[in-house]
N, C-alpha and C positions, 0 to 999 in steps of 0.2 A: 504494500499499499505506499501511496507517496502522499506521507503526511504533512498536515499543514499546521503550524502554531502560529498563533496571533498573541501579542502580549502589551497589556496596557500597564506603562509604569510611570508612579509618582513618586513624591516627596515623602508619602506615609505608607503607601501600598503598592503592590504589584500585582495583578490580574494574568492570566495565560491561561488559554484554551488550545485543545488540540480538536481539528478538524480533518476529515475527509477530503478528498479533492473535489466532491460535489458540494462542499462548505457544510455539512451536517456536522455538530459540534457533538464530540466522543467522549469527552471529559475535561474537564478544568482544574485549577489549583489557583492560590492565592499564597502570597510571602509579603514580606517585608519590602522596605524603600528601594528604587531601583531609579535615583537621579542623579546623575554626574556629575553636578554641580554641587547638590548639599552633599553626597557621600562621596565624590571620586568616580573615575569611569571603572576601576577595577571593582569595586563592590558593586557597581550595577549589572558588571558583566557576571558576576559571582550570583547575584539574585537571579537573573534570567536564566542562567545556567541550571541551577536549582530547580526551578520551576520546568526546566524542559526535561531534566531527568526524572523528574515525577511524573510527566505527562506521557513520554514515549521511551520505549525500551528499545526502539530502532532507530536508525536516523531519520531526518524528517527531510523532505523536499525543500519546503520553504520554511523560516523563521521571520517573522514579520514583526516588528516591535516598534511601538509609539510610545516614546519615553519623554517626559517633562525633563526639560534642562538640556534637551538636545535639539536646540534649534539652530546651533552653527554647524555648517559642514565639517569643519575638523574634529569636533566631538563626535556627529554622526558615523563619520569614516572610522575613526578611533574605536567606536563601541562597535561598529560592524566586524571590524578586523579582529577583537578581543572574542567575540561572540563567535566570528567562524572558526577561530584557533581552538575553541574548547567544547564546542556544539558541533556535533556530526550532522552540519545541515548543508544541502547542496546550493541553496542559496539563503543569504543572510540580508534582510533589508530594514534599515533604521530611519527613523523620521522623529519628528516632535510628536507630542499628544494631540496637537490641535489638529492638522491636516488628516490624518486617517480619520478622526471623528467627525469632520466636516465631510469627507468625502464618503463615508458609510453611511451618511444620512441624506445628503444631497447631490451625491454625484458631481456632475460639472455647474449646475444650476445655482441661481442665487442664494445664497443662505447664509445665516450668521452661526457661529458655534462658541458655546460659553462653558469654560471648565471654571468651577469656583471649588477647589479643594486647598490644600495647603498654600497655595498660590493662586493667582486668579489670571485669565487669558481670554483675549476674543478674536477672532479670525472671523473675516467676512469674506465672501468672494462674490462678484458680480460681473456685468460686462465690462468694466473698467480695470478690473482684476480684482487683487486682493489688498485687505487691509487688515494690521494686526495692532493688538494693544496689551499691555501686561506681559506676564510669563515672565517675570523678573525675581519671582521667588518671595518668600515669605519675610525675609530681612529687609527689603525693600519697603514694605507695609502696604501690600494691595488690598486696598480697601473692600474690595468685593470678595475676597477670599474666605473661606469656611474658618481658616486659621484666626485672621482679623477678626471675624466677626464673635468666634469665640472668646479670643482675646479680649475684646473690648466688654462683652458682657461680665466676664470673670473681675475685670477691672472694677467696672460698676458695683458689681457686688461687693467687692473686697472695700471700696470707698464707702459704700452704704453701712458696713457691718463696722466702719471704724468712726462711723458719724461724720464723713468728711464729703457725704453726697446725698441724694436723694433714697429712699426705699426704692428696691427694684422687685421684681417677682423672682428673681432667684434667692 
């Protein structure tokens, strides 16, 4: 069988699934973070390799990984080389996490993809091309990220508990 493995990796967790050539999901697995900016390229490769070992006992035809923190070509190329060296895949494809999400849902039509996890990213495509915003990670304080929203809520609750701010539902 010519298996396909698809990976979605971020700063807090990574998911992977094994598919038949017809696109039928056979098995899935989840693991820790796989963001080369937050944790380094080697750690990212090891996380994806561990999920691949969990999913497939034999070599796969295609390993396609959409990984946050890999928007720059040199980063994607290094990750692809690392994955090709440690994973017995015939072909390794690495992209950022936005483009596969947008393509899977809209193909080439006009659309907007928004990811609000540890970081926050937006990618839009239309007749004039594409535009992106965000994707800088939690350290730059992306206000729409789940991390920033949770942090703001906890800060407000702490201020309320200390008597330095208004009461909150937390």
